[in-house]
Structure formats: structure tokens, C-alpha cells
C-alpha positions in Angstrom: 107.0 120.2 199.7 109.3 122.6 201.7 111.8 125.1 200.6 115.4 125.1 201.8 115.8 126.5 205.3 119.0 127.7 206.9 119.6 128.1 210.6 122.8 130.0 211.6 124.7 128.1 214.3 126.0 131.0 216.4 124.9 130.1 219.9 126.3 128.1 222.7 129.9 127.6 221.4 132.9 127.1 223.7 136.6 126.6 223.0 139.3 124.9 224.9 142.9 123.9 224.4 143.4 120.2 223.6 147.2 120.2 224.3 149.4 122.0 226.8 148.7 125.7 227.0 149.6 128.4 229.5 145.9 129.1 230.3 143.3 127.4 232.4 142.2 123.9 231.3 138.5 124.6 231.2 136.5 125.8 228.1 135.6 129.4 227.6 132.7 130.9 225.8 133.4 131.4 222.1 131.9 133.5 219.3 131.3 132.0 215.9 132.3 133.2 213.4 135.6 133.9 215.2 139.0 132.6 216.1 140.9 131.4 219.1 142.8 134.7 219.8 139.6 136.7 219.9 137.8 134.3 222.1 140.7 134.2 224.6 141.0 138.0 224.5 137.3 138.4 225.1 137.5 136.5 228.5 140.8 138.2 229.5 142.8 135.0 229.1 145.4 136.7 226.8 146.4 140.3 226.2 145.9 142.1 222.9 148.5 140.6 220.5 148.8 144.0 218.7 150.3 145.7 221.7 154.0 145.9 222.5 155.6 142.4 222.1 152.6 140.4 222.9 152.9 138.8 219.5 155.9 136.7 220.7 154.3 136.0 224.1 151.3 134.5 222.3 153.2 132.4 219.7 152.2 129.3 221.6 148.6 129.6 220.3 149.7 128.4 216.9 151.4 125.3 218.4 148.3 124.1 220.3 145.3 122.0 219.2 141.9 123.5 219.9 138.4 122.3 220.2 135.1 124.2 219.5 131.9 122.6 220.8 128.2 123.4 220.9 124.9 121.6 221.3 122.7 121.6 218.3 119.1 121.1 219.3 116.8 119.7 216.6 113.2 118.8 217.3 111.5 115.8 215.7 109.3 118.0 213.5 112.3 119.8 212.0 114.1 116.5 211.4 111.1 115.0 209.6 110.2 118.1 207.6 113.2 117.7 205.1 114.9 114.9 203.2 118.4 116.3 203.7 120.1 118.1 206.5 123.6 119.6 205.8 126.1 121.2 208.0 127.5 124.1 205.9 130.8 125.7 206.9 131.7 128.7 204.8 135.2 128.8 206.3 137.3 126.7 208.7 140.8 127.9 209.6 142.3 125.5 208.9 143.1 121.9 209.9 139.8 120.8 211.2 138.0 117.6 212.2 134.2 117.9 212.4 132.4 115.4 214.6 128.7 115.0 215.3 127.5 112.9 218.2 130.9 111.4 218.6 131.3 110.4 214.9 133.8 112.1 212.5 131.8 113.6 209.6 134.5 115.6 207.9 138.2 116.4 207.9 139.4 119.6 206.3 142.6 121.4 205.6 141.8 124.5 203.6 140.9 128.0 204.9 140.0 129.2 201.5 136.9 127.2 200.7 133.6 126.0 202.2 132.4 122.6 203.2 128.9 121.0 203.0 128.4 117.8 205.0 125.4 115.6 204.8 124.4 114.7 208.4 120.9 113.5 207.7 121.7 110.0 209.0 123.5 111.3 212.1 121.2 114.0 213.4 118.9 112.9 216.2 115.8 114.6 217.7 116.9 116.5 220.7 120.5 117.4 221.6 123.3 116.9 219.1 126.9 117.3 220.2 128.8 119.2 217.5 132.6 119.4 217.8 135.1 121.1 215.5 138.7 120.3 216.5 141.6 122.2 215.0 145.2 120.8 214.8 148.1 123.2 215.3 148.7 124.9 211.9 152.4 125.4 212.6 153.0 121.7 213.2 150.8 120.8 210.3 152.7 123.1 207.9 156.0 121.8 209.0 154.8 118.2 208.6 153.4 118.9 205.1 156.6 120.7 204.1 158.6 117.6 204.9 156.2 115.3 203.2 155.9 117.4 200.0 159.5 118.4 199.9 160.9 121.7 201.1 160.4 124.5 198.6 161.5 128.1 198.3 159.8 130.9 200.4 160.9 134.2 201.9 160.1 133.5 205.6 160.9 130.7 208.1 157.5 129.1 208.3 156.3 126.9 205.4 153.1 128.7 204.7 153.2 127.3 201.1 152.7 123.8 202.3 149.1 124.3 203.4 146.0 126.2 202.3 146.0 128.9 205.0 146.4 132.6 204.6 150.1 133.1 204.0 150.4 136.3 205.9 149.0 134.7 209.0 152.5 133.2 209.4 153.9 136.8 209.4 155.0 139.1 206.6 157.2 142.1 206.2 154.2 144.2 207.3 152.3 141.6 209.3 152.0 140.1 212.7 152.3 136.3 213.0 149.1 134.9 214.4 148.7 131.3 213.0 145.3 131.3 214.7 142.5 128.7 214.4 138.8 128.9 214.3 135.4 128.8 212.6 136.2 132.0 210.8 133.2 132.3 208.5 129.5 131.4 209.1 128.2 127.9 209.8 124.6 126.8 209.3 122.3 123.8 209.3 120.6 123.7 206.0 117.6 121.5 205.5 116.0 120.8 202.1 114.0 118.4 200.1 113.8 117.3 196.4 116.7 119.5 195.1 118.7 122.6 195.8 120.9 125.0 193.8 124.3 123.6 194.2 126.1 126.1 192.0 124.8 129.2 190.3 126.7 131.1 187.7 125.4 134.5 186.6 126.8 136.5 183.7 125.6 140.0 182.7 126.5 140.8 179.1 126.2 143.9 176.9 124.3 143.1 173.7 125.1 144.6 170.3 123.0 147.7 169.7 122.5 148.4 173.4 120.8 146.8 176.3 122.0 143.6 177.9 121.2 140.0 178.8 121.6 137.9 181.9 122.7 134.3 181.4 122.3 131.9 184.3 123.7 128.3 184.5 122.8 126.2 187.5 124.0 122.9 188.8 121.7 121.0 191.0 122.0 118.6 193.9 119.0 116.2 194.1 117.4 114.2 196.7 114.6 113.1 194.4 114.4 112.5 190.6 111.4 114.8 189.8 110.9 117.4 187.1 112.0 120.9 188.1 111.9 124.5 186.8 114.6 127.1 187.1 113.3 130.7 187.0 115.3 133.9 186.6 113.9 137.4 187.4 115.7 140.6 186.6 114.6 144.2 186.0 110.9 143.2 185.9 111.5 140.5 183.3 111.6 136.8 183.8 112.4 133.6 182.0 112.5 129.9 182.9 113.6 126.5 181.8 112.3 123.1 182.7 114.8 120.5 184.0 113.8 116.9 183.3 113.7 114.3 186.0 117.2 113.1 186.7 118.9 116.1 184.9 121.4 118.1 187.1 121.8 121.4 185.3 119.9 124.2 183.6 120.5 127.3 181.5 118.3 130.4 181.4 118.7 133.7 179.5 116.8 136.9 180.1 117.0 139.9 177.8 117.2 143.4 179.5 116.8 145.8 176.6 116.9 149.0 178.6 120.0 148.0 180.7 122.3 150.9 181.5 126.0 150.6 181.4 128.0 150.2 184.6 131.2 152.4 184.8 134.1 152.7 187.1 134.5 155.7 189.5 135.3 158.8 187.5 133.8 157.5 184.2 130.1 157.3 185.0 127.4 155.8 187.2 127.1 152.3 188.7 123.6 151.0 188.0 123.1 147.5 189.4 120.3 145.0 188.8 119.0 142.4 191.2 118.8 138.9 189.8 116.7 136.2 191.5 117.3 132.6 190.6 114.6 130.2 191.8 114.4 126.5 191.7 110.8 125.3 191.6 108.8 122.1 191.7 105.1 122.1 190.9 105.0 125.8 191.5 106.7 125.6 194.9 110.0 127.3 195.5 112.6 124.8 196.7 115.6 127.2 196.8 116.7 130.6 195.6 119.7 132.8 195.4 120.1 136.6 194.8 122.9 138.3 192.8 123.5 141.9 191.8 125.0 142.5 188.4 126.1 145.4 186.3 126.3 145.5 182.5 129.7 146.4 181.1 132.4 145.1 178.9 136.0 144.4 180.1 139.1 143.8 177.9 142.8 144.2 178.5 144.7 145.3 175.4 147.9 143.3 175.2 148.5 143.6 171.4 152.2 144.2 170.8 153.2 147.7 169.7 156.5 149.4 168.7 157.6 149.7 172.3 156.6 146.3 173.7 153.4 144.9 175.1 150.8 147.2 176.6 148.5 146.3 179.5 145.6 148.6 179.0 142.2 148.2 180.6 139.2 149.0 178.5 135.8 149.4 180.2 132.9 149.6 177.7 135.4 150.2 175.0 137.0 153.2 176.8 140.7 153.0 177.9 141.1 153.5 181.7 144.2 154.7 183.4 144.2 152.4 186.5 144.7 154.4 189.7 145.1 151.6 192.2 146.2 150.4 195.5 147.1 146.9 196.8 144.9 145.4 199.5 145.9 143.1 202.3 143.5 141.7 204.9 142.2 144.7 206.8 142.8 143.0 210.1 145.1 140.1 211.0 141.9 138.5 212.3 139.7 139.1 209.2 136.6 138.0 211.0 136.6 141.4 212.7 136.2 143.2 209.4 132.5 143.8 209.0 130.6 145.5 206.1 130.8 149.0 207.8 134.6 148.7 208.1 135.0 147.6 204.5 132.8 150.7 203.5 135.0 153.0 205.5 138.2 151.7 203.9 136.8 151.8 200.4 135.5 155.3 200.9 139.0 156.3 201.9 140.2 154.7 198.6 137.6 156.7 196.6 138.5 159.9 198.4 142.1 159.3 197.3 140.8 159.2 193.7 141.5 155.4 193.3 139.5 153.4 190.8 140.9 149.9 191.4 141.8 147.7 194.3 144.1 144.7 193.8 143.5 142.0 196.4 147.0 140.6 197.0 147.6 136.8 196.8 149.0 136.3 200.3 145.8 137.1 202.2 142.3 135.9 201.5 139.7 135.7 198.7 137.9 138.8 199.8 134.4 138.6 201.1 131.0 139.1 199.4 130.7 142.4 201.4 133.9 143.7 199.9 133.0 142.9 196.3 129.4 144.1 196.7 130.6 147.5 198.0 133.2 147.8 195.2 130.3 147.2 192.7 128.3 149.9 194.3 131.1 152.4 194.6 132.6 151.9 191.1 135.9 150.5 192.5 137.4 148.0 190.0 138.8 144.8 191.6 141.6 142.5 190.8 141.8 139.3 192.8 144.9 137.2 193.0 144.6 133.5 193.5 146.2 132.8 196.9 149.8 132.1 196.0 152.5 134.5 197.1 156.3 134.7 196.9 156.9 130.9 197.1 157.2 127.7 195.2 154.0 125.6 195.6 153.9 121.8 195.3 151.6 120.4 192.6 151.1 117.1 194.3 148.3 115.8 196.5 146.9 116.8 198.9 147.5 120.4 197.8 146.5 119.7 194.2 142.9 118.7 194.9 142.4 121.3 197.5 143.6 124.1 195.2 141.3 123.0 192.4 138.3 122.9 194.8 139.0 126.4 196.2 139.6 127.8 192.8 136.3 126.5 191.5 134.4 127.8 194.4 135.9 131.3 194.3 135.7 131.7 190.6 132.0 131.0 190.7 131.5 133.1 193.8 133.2 136.2 192.4 132.6 136.1 188.6 129.3 137.9 188.5 130.6 141.1 190.1 130.6 144.1 187.8 133.8 145.4 189.5 135.9 142.3 188.8 138.2 143.0 185.9 141.1 140.5 186.5 141.9 137.2 188.1 145.7 136.6 188.5 147.4 133.3 189.1 149.8 134.4 191.8 151.9 137.2 193.4 155.6 137.3 192.2 156.0 133.5 191.8 156.8 133.7 188.1 159.4 136.4 189.0 160.7 134.3 191.8 161.2 131.2 189.6 163.0 133.3 187.0 165.1 135.6 189.2 165.4 134.4 192.8 167.4 131.2 192.3 164.5 128.8 192.5 165.3 126.9 189.3 168.6 125.6 190.7 167.4 125.0 194.2 164.1 123.3 193.2 166.2 120.6 191.5 163.2 119.5 189.4 160.5 119.7 192.0 157.2 121.2 191.0 156.6 124.9 191.8 153.1 125.8 190.7 153.4 126.3 187.0 150.6 123.7 186.5 148.2 125.9 188.4 149.1 129.2 186.8 149.3 128.0 183.1 146.9 125.1 183.0 144.5 124.6 185.9 143.3 128.2 186.4 142.9 129.1 182.8 140.9 125.9 182.2 138.6 126.5 185.2 138.0 130.1 184.1 137.2 129.0 180.6 134.7 126.4 182.0 133.1 128.5 184.7 133.6 132.2 183.8 135.0 132.8 180.3 134.0 136.4 180.5 136.6 137.1 183.3 140.1 138.1 182.1 143.0 136.1 183.5 146.8 136.7 183.8 149.2 133.9 185.0 150.8 136.1 187.6 151.8 139.6 188.7 154.2 140.7 187.5 153.7 139.1 184.1 155.1 139.9 180.6 152.7 138.6 177.9 155.2 139.6 175.2 158.5 139.3 176.9 160.8 136.5 178.2 161.3 138.0 181.7 158.1 138.3 183.9 159.2 141.6 185.3 160.1 143.5 182.1 159.1 147.2 182.0 158.4 146.9 178.3 155.9 144.2 178.6 152.7 143.8 180.7 152.8 144.4 184.4 155.8 145.2 186.6 156.7 145.3 190.3 159.4 147.9 191.2 161.1 147.2 194.6 164.8 148.0 193.9 164.2 151.6 194.9 162.9 150.9 198.4 165.5 148.3 198.9 168.6 149.8 197.4 168.1 153.2 195.7 166.6 156.7 196.2 163.1 157.4 195.0 163.9 159.9 192.2 165.1 156.8 190.4 161.4 155.9 189.8 162.0 158.2 186.8 164.5 155.6 185.4 161.5 153.3 184.6 158.9 153.7 181.9 156.7 150.7 182.5 153.6 149.8 180.6 151.8 149.1 183.9 153.2 149.0 187.4 151.3 146.8 189.8 153.5 147.2 192.9 155.8 149.9 194.2 155.9 151.5 197.6 157.8 153.3 200.4 157.5 152.9 204.1 156.3 155.3 206.8 155.2 154.9 210.4 151.5 154.9 211.4 149.7 157.9 212.9 151.1 159.2 216.2 148.1 158.1 218.3 148.2 154.7 216.7 151.9 154.4 217.5 151.5 155.4 221.1 148.4 153.3 221.7 150.2 150.1 220.6 153.7 150.7 221.9 154.4 151.7 225.5 158.2 152.1 225.3 159.6 154.8 227.5 161.4 156.4 226.0 159.9 155.8 222.5 162.6 155.9 219.9 163.0 154.6 216.4 165.0 151.7 217.8 163.2 151.1 221.1 162.1 147.5 221.6 158.4 148.0 220.7 159.2 149.9 217.6 161.4 147.1 216.4 158.6 144.6 217.0 156.3 146.8 215.0 158.7 147.1 212.1 158.7 143.8 210.1 160.6 144.7 207.0 164.2 143.4 206.6 166.5 146.3 207.6 163.4 148.5 207.6 164.7 151.3 209.8 168.0 151.3 207.9 166.1 151.7 204.6 164.0 154.5 206.1 167.1 156.4 207.1 168.9 155.8 203.8 165.8 157.1 202.0 165.5 160.2 204.1 169.1 161.5 204.2 169.3 162.6 200.6 166.3 164.8 201.1 166.1 166.0 204.7 168.3 166.3 207.8 168.0 163.4 210.2 165.8 164.5 213.1 167.1 164.0 216.6 163.8 163.6 218.5 161.1 161.1 218.1 158.1 163.2 217.0 160.2 164.9 214.3 161.5 161.5 213.2 158.0 160.3 212.9 156.9 163.3 210.8 160.0 163.1 208.6 159.4 159.5 207.8 155.7 160.0 207.1 156.5 163.0 204.8 159.2 161.1 203.0 156.9 158.3 202.3 154.3 160.7 200.8 157.0 162.4 198.7 158.4 159.2 197.3 155.0 158.0 196.1 154.2 161.5 194.7 157.4 161.4 192.6 156.5 157.9 191.3 152.8 158.6 190.5 153.4 161.9 188.8 156.2 160.3 186.7 154.0 157.3 185.7 151.0 159.4 184.9 153.1 161.8 182.8 153.9 158.9 180.5 150.3 157.9 179.8 149.1 156.4 177.5 152.4 154.5 177.3 152.0 153.7 181.0 148.3 152.9 181.7 148.3 151.9 185.4 149.9 152.4 188.7 148.9 150.4 191.8 150.5 151.6 195.0 151.7 149.2 197.6 149.6 149.4 199.8 146.3 150.9 200.8 145.7 149.4 204.3 147.3 147.7 207.3 146.2 144.7 209.3 147.6 145.9 212.7 149.6 148.9 214.1 153.0 148.8 212.2 155.5 150.8 210.3 154.7 149.8 206.7 154.0 150.9 203.2 150.3 151.5 203.9 148.4 154.8 203.3 145.8 154.0 206.0 147.2 152.6 209.3 146.0 149.6 211.4 143.7 151.9 213.5 142.1 153.2 210.3 143.8 156.6 210.4 145.1 158.2 207.2 148.8 158.8 206.8 150.1 161.8 204.7 150.5 159.2 201.9 146.8 159.0 201.5 146.6 162.7 200.8 149.6 162.4 198.5 147.8 159.7 196.5 144.7 161.9 196.2 146.7 164.8 194.9 148.8 162.7 192.4 145.7 160.7 191.2 143.5 163.9 190.8 141.5 163.9 187.6 143.5 166.8 186.4 147.2 167.0 187.1 149.9 169.5 186.3 153.4 168.1 186.9 156.8 169.3 185.9 159.0 166.5 184.8 162.6 166.2 183.4 162.7 165.4 179.7 166.3 164.8 178.7 168.4 167.8 179.8 165.4 170.1 180.0 162.0 170.3 181.8 158.5 170.0 180.6 155.1 170.8 182.2 153.0 167.7 181.6 149.2 168.1 181.7 147.1 165.1 182.4 143.4 165.4 181.8 141.8 162.2 183.1 138.4 163.7 183.1 135.4 163.4 180.7 135.6 167.1 179.6 138.2 169.0 177.6 140.6 171.2 179.6 141.2 174.7 178.3 142.9 177.7 179.6 146.2 179.6 179.9 149.1 177.6 181.3 151.7 179.7 183.1 155.1 178.5 184.1 156.8 180.9 186.5 160.2 180.7 188.1 160.0 182.3 191.5 162.4 183.1 194.4 161.4 181.5 197.7 160.1 184.9 198.8 157.5 184.6 196.0 158.9 187.1 193.7 158.5 186.2 190.0 161.8 186.0 188.1 160.8 184.6 184.7 157.6 183.3 183.2 156.0 181.8 180.1 152.4 181.4 179.0 150.8 178.9 176.6 147.2 178.5 175.5 145.9 175.0 176.2 143.1 173.0 174.7 143.5 169.5 176.0 141.0 166.7 175.0 139.3 164.6 177.6 141.5 161.7 178.8 144.4 163.3 177.1 148.1 164.1 178.0 150.1 167.0 176.8 153.8 168.0 177.3 154.7 171.6 177.2 158.5 172.3 177.1 159.7 174.8 179.7 161.6 177.6 178.0 165.3 177.6 178.8 165.1 181.1 180.3 162.4 179.9 182.7 163.6 176.4 183.5 167.3 177.3 184.4 167.7 178.7 187.9 170.0 181.5 188.9 170.0 180.3 192.5 169.1 176.6 192.5 168.8 176.5 196.3 166.5 179.5 196.5 164.1 179.2 193.5 161.4 177.0 192.2 159.1 176.6 189.2 155.3 176.9 189.6 153.1 175.7 186.7 149.4 176.6 186.8 146.4 175.8 184.6 142.9 176.9 185.8 144.0 176.7 189.4 145.6 173.2 189.1 149.2 173.6 190.1 152.5 171.7 189.9 155.9 172.6 191.3 159.5 171.8 190.7 162.4 172.5 193.1 165.9 172.7 191.6 167.5 171.0 194.6 166.6 168.6 197.4 165.1 170.4 200.4 168.2 169.7 202.6 170.4 171.5 200.0 168.1 174.5 199.7 167.6 177.8 201.5 164.0 176.9 202.4 163.2 179.3 205.2 161.4 178.5 208.4 157.6 178.3 207.8 155.7 181.4 208.9 151.9 181.4 208.8 148.9 182.6 210.6 146.0 180.4 211.7 142.3 181.2 212.1 140.0 178.7 213.7 136.2 178.6 213.4 133.6 176.1 214.5 132.0 174.4 211.5 129.6 171.5 211.4 131.2 168.3 212.9 134.5 170.1 213.6 136.4 173.2 212.9 137.7 175.1 209.8 141.3 176.1 210.0 142.4 178.9 207.6 146.1 179.1 207.0 147.7 182.3 205.6 151.3 182.0 204.7 153.8 184.7 205.5 156.7 182.7 203.9 157.0 179.9 201.4 155.3 176.9 203.2 156.0 173.4 202.0 153.9 170.3 202.9 152.0 171.8 205.8 150.1 169.1 207.6 148.1 169.1 210.8 148.6 165.9 212.7 145.2 166.3 214.2 145.0 162.8 215.9 147.4 164.2 218.5 144.6 166.5 219.6 141.8 164.0 219.3 142.3 160.4 218.2 139.1 160.5 216.1 140.0 163.8 214.3 140.5 163.8 210.5 141.7 166.7 208.3 140.3 167.1 204.8 143.6 168.2 203.4 147.4 167.7 204.1 150.7 168.5 202.4 149.7 172.1 201.6 152.0 174.2 199.5 151.6 177.9 199.9 153.4 180.9 198.4 153.8 184.0 200.6 150.4 185.7 201.0 148.3 182.6 199.9 145.6 181.1 202.1 143.9 177.7 202.3 141.1 176.4 204.6 141.2 172.9 206.0 138.2 171.3 207.7 139.0 169.0 210.7 136.1 166.7 211.7 136.0 165.3 215.2 137.6 168.3 216.8 136.1 171.0 218.9 137.1 173.5 221.6 140.6 174.1 220.2 142.3 177.4 219.4 145.0 178.4 216.9 147.7 177.8 219.4 146.8 174.2 219.8 146.7 173.6 216.1 150.0 175.4 215.7 151.6 172.9 218.1 150.6 169.9 215.8 151.3 171.7 212.5 154.3 170.2 210.7 156.1 171.3 207.5 159.0 170.2 205.3 160.6 173.6 206.2 161.4 172.4 209.7 163.4 169.4 208.3 165.8 171.5 206.3 169.2 172.8 207.2 169.2 176.3 205.8 172.2 176.8 203.6 173.8 179.4 201.4 172.2 179.9 198.0 173.3 177.3 195.4 174.0 178.5 191.9 173.9 176.4 188.8 
């Protein structure tokens, strides 16, 4: 009796166009997993679609049918050694016909699920011709849209009519690729007697301490013989016999010394390996490995006097969610390996994040992504893949959606980091507010999935995983995007208003809000060859996908800074304004905890080089926004906020220890001279928030354009300027630099000779791989700070001074303003 064997099918693949294409007719070598674009790039048949306007030049790829082909060699012994031989595709993108030895064995139309195909009767000893043909996704989507009935969506191509990543058709931050390919691994699996068809693992915390692991398996059989399911975890094991003909089993294992898993900032992340084995007469037929953590997860949505909260509790402890939204990290997701995921998630941790929301227009993220989040203590929220559109509830979509939902619920539910599954992104809001009700004219739009199918599947397969019908969603309100109830998305500011208006909102939980900024300078100049490069040059427009994006950037900058005339200053001004906008929002939201208990910034990452809302650009470089998020999400925060007609210093202690000391609030002139001050003794509990009113004599400026407030508690500092920078007398920044070699780079010590606001070293201009530990520095005259820059050597102070930028330089110095 043999155990299941799996042979990865990675060798010998080729790809060719099946319909007219502006490349040679012959096949080219292909890499699997992969996609058409990457294969053609690899052999030089097409240019990099991320550069200049190659996107439009390569649009033909999505209109062409493609064929992948390999020869699968199976010897007679391998063929005879097992009762079943299955082709297992973990992901096909998207409209595929699989043929073996000239016979069609499967037809698929869903990128978001796997396929297992029994080819036992079709394999032969020797060479087997395996062909996977892909139909044009653009043509298929258009055909399905007509067949199902046209429905509402924000973009021209009917992505909602097929089960392919919505953003592959282009988004307001994303390149249109509409690629095809075998995008996840494919293998030949051979087995006998039975295999583990589905394995559901749940780690639970037991009363009085410790934990238990419950495993439910569904079996696929090739023979009706008695079997045993065995589970091993933490040196303990348990098993259950499965009678001949039975197709499922349930095993529980007690883990009395299990330690609790905590999110980042709350404790450690102990994980336990679970091995599930299927045995027959002592021989192992199949096995799977899972890693679990023991924790409890609840979302408090009990109505209170101010509406309906949306508060996450982990192990009974309320958690203020410091999050960012996640899109596919590359428009060709197959290029994102475990190391790249780790780099991105480490950037998230460095920005003091504790949650990543996987947005519903991309993909169900990979096992690598979720395993790394488990290890790093980053909580995860996964949307089901429905975004900004009305989705048909008829076949063939209906059956495909149920199949993909079942598969991904089972695949993800054991992860300690997973705290929420959400039915869709903005579809409930769209139905309510965007005119869908009238234009749908009675057609289905997805309600069945969000309110019936997904809750039922979660109750069946993973009842321990919390679920919300959508984001935004108001569990206690009539409107899905109500700041008083549940989750909220705030987009009217970026679209129509100035960012100080974030303070007009007091949401219970804000799951999306954002502000645009360009990528790092070296990312921009690598991907766009315009000469001259200007905000409106052709390549810049191609790499700005938001509707009226540059107009909104300008409208958002002018209230705060003068409009720069040259490109590098424009680039810095827009990056800084993005960072400032999100700082205003985050400090405001955090100042209202525990009324507000979560803020998820749009967005952490980019999928290509583009002007967007991201904190990390498409070449993996941090923008100033990432540093702003780190500062605003710091465990201890001092922020000065308007409260009615007055000001208050708000202290937020999101740390496990009390915070005690002397709070000082000082009004200073821009030359650093103290004008008025107050002091208050503080003893703030762990995870607490405290408002301290600013005395009238301190909080009212004599010269609004030349003064500021500085609040300080144990070295944690917050500031308040009485006017916008452009209306102030902010002087030119004067500072001295000292540079010293240090480890993998240099230490740069800055000593201010004037008030310095938002000092940032754009170090990628000196070396593309260079990264600074800090940015957006605020210094009073005479103060010093040291910044480490990795990936940089052989530079002097003059070189660093040339790439140092400040808010000061964006200000028109004016006469003092008195209020």
C-alpha cells in the first residue's frame, strides 16, 4: 500500500498564441507557475509593461487565446503503483481547457479556486501530451456580461461577469494586464485506497486555560476499507477509526499547556504544528501539516448610546486596529514569493501596524502571506472577491462562487491571524447610494452571496471565524456607510474636500481612507522616460490612474503649500502632503478611542510604479507616508486636537504599561522662544486615552503665523500650528549635518539652527537601494537627531544636503498673522 505522491509539473512547458498576435508564430519556453506576459518578457518578445506606455501597446495580449503545452513522462511502474492519478491545478487564470493526449479532461473559468482532475484512465506509459488552452479573458468577460445582463461597475471592462481578479482589468491605481496562465502550482498526484480531500483544523482556548485542536476530515476513496485518522500536536496525539465506506472523521486533541497567541504589540505569537495523517493498517496514505495559534476572537457590535461599535477583542482584550489595506503586491502575483511577502509585512510592522485587510478586488492571498502574518502577529481580514460592482446570482457564476468560497474558507480558517471574513468591498454601499437600485431594474446584484451563501458556508465549515456582509457595513444602521454604526469608508475628502475635514467624522471604525502621492523618485524615473518629466507629461499621465488624479493632488496641496514650479519640488510636495493628510486623519481617529476603535489606511502597497494612495511603492520603496503611519500609530501618542472652540492635548497609551510623567504644553515662537506654558501630572493606564484641556492663555496665539504649540510627555511630542504652512512665517530651514560610517550604511546627525519641519532625506536619489530609518523630522532650534541610512556609503554632508527636503521650502514667507 503506497502513500500519496506528488510530482510538481514545472518542466518542459511552452506557450504560443492561438490567434492573431503581433509576435512570432512559434512557441516560446514558459515557466510554470507563471503567465503569458512574464513568459513573453523573458524571451524578449515584449517590453516590460510597467515602463512608459507599454501597457497600451500590450493590450492585445488580453484579446488573444493562448496555449501552454508540456510532455508528461510516466513510466509503467509509476502508473501501476497507484489506483488513482490526478492532475491538480492550484490556480488557472482563467478560462482554460485542459487536454491530455488529445482528449479534453476539464474546462474551467475561475482564477480563485483549484481543480483536481482524475486522469487515471487517460494516462499512458511513456509520453503524455498535456495542453492547457486559455481563451481571451476580455472577450469572455464581454460575452458573459451580455449573457448575464449588464450590471453596474465603475470601469469599462465587465470584470464582474467572470471569476478573475477584478484589478487585472485595471483600477484607479492599477495597470490593466488581463493576462492568462497557469498562475499557481500544478502537480500529478498519485494515490491508492483514500486521500484527505478536505481538512478543517480549529484551535480553541479552553476554559481554565490550555487549548484543544479539533480536526474534521472529508475523505475521497478509491477503496472501501477501514481507515484511521490520526492527529499529532505539541507531543500529544489522538486518532479515530473510520469505518469502511465512511467518508469523514473527527478528532480532538487536548493541549493543556497551550500558550496564547497575541497580535503584535500585545504579546508573543506561539504557534503549534499540527499533523493530520490518514492511515490504513498502520501505513500512512496521506498527511497534511497546519500551524495554529490559540486565541479567542470576537467583534463587539452591541448597540450603545452612540450607535453600534465595531471593536475587536483578542483573548478578551479590546484592540485598537492599526491597519492598512492590501492589494496584490504585483500586477503579476506569481512574482510575489515568500521573501517579498516578508519584506512587505516587515514594513507594515515597522509602521506599527497590527492588521492587514486583503481587499476584495484582488486575490485570496497565498498560504505564504497568511503563514507570515501568523508568525509576525499581523491580524488579517480577507474580503471575499467582490468589489465595487453588482454581481449576477445566476449560473455559471453562482456555482463557481460557491466552490471558490468553500475552498478558501477551508484553506484560511485555521490561521491564528485571521479575524474577519467580509462579503465584499463597497457593494452594499453601491447598491444603496450609487444608483444601482434604479438601474438594475430588478436584476440580481449579489445580496444572496453576502447575506445567505457566505454566512451559511462559514457556519458549516468554520463557525469560529467572524463574518461581516461587507465593508463598509452598519450592523445597527440603515445605511451601510454610517459613521455611527460599524465600519465606514471615507472618500469624500480625497475626492472633494480638504483633509482637515477628517475631523468632521467620528466613526466607530474606519476601514478605508486615503490620500495620493507619487512613488519614490528613483521608482518614477526608472519607469517613466519622459524628457522633460513633468506632472502632466505623457508617461506621468499613464502612471496616474485615478479619475482627475492630478487635479485632486493640486486641489489638496494649494490650501497648505505653494504650488512648486519644478518637477522635483512638485514630487516632494505631493509626497509630503500625502503624509500630512494621513497624519491628520490618524491622530484624529486615535484621539477618539475607545469610541473609534480602528483605522485602516488605504493602502499599504502598490502593484506597479504609479502615483497612488500607497505607503510603499511598486519598487518596494517607502514613501514618506509609511513614516507618517509609524509616527501616528506609535504605541504612545501625544496629539493636540481641536475640541469645540478650544484645544486639548490628547494622550493615547496603546501600550501594556501605565504612562506617567509631567505633561508640558508650551506655546513657542518659531525661533524657539517659550511664550506661555502649562504643566500637568499624568498617570495614564495601559490602553487608555486622556484629554487635557489646553489653558486659554497657552492655546491662543499672539502671532498665529509665527507660533506653535509643543506638547511633551516623557519625550513623546505633539505639535499644533495655528495656521497652514503657506499662511505662516515659517523660515527657511537651517541645519548642520554630520555623517559617519555605521554598519551597513551611514549615520546622519542633524542639528537645527532654525525651526525645521518635516525634514526628509530622499536617499534613493543617491542610491536606489538606500533606506532611511526616519523621515518627517521636526526640530526646534538647537535640537539634534540622528538618522541611519542603510545601503549608502562614501557620501558626505554636501551630498545629503542636496537630497534633504523640508516643509519650510514649500512655504511663501508672509508677514506675521495675528488672531
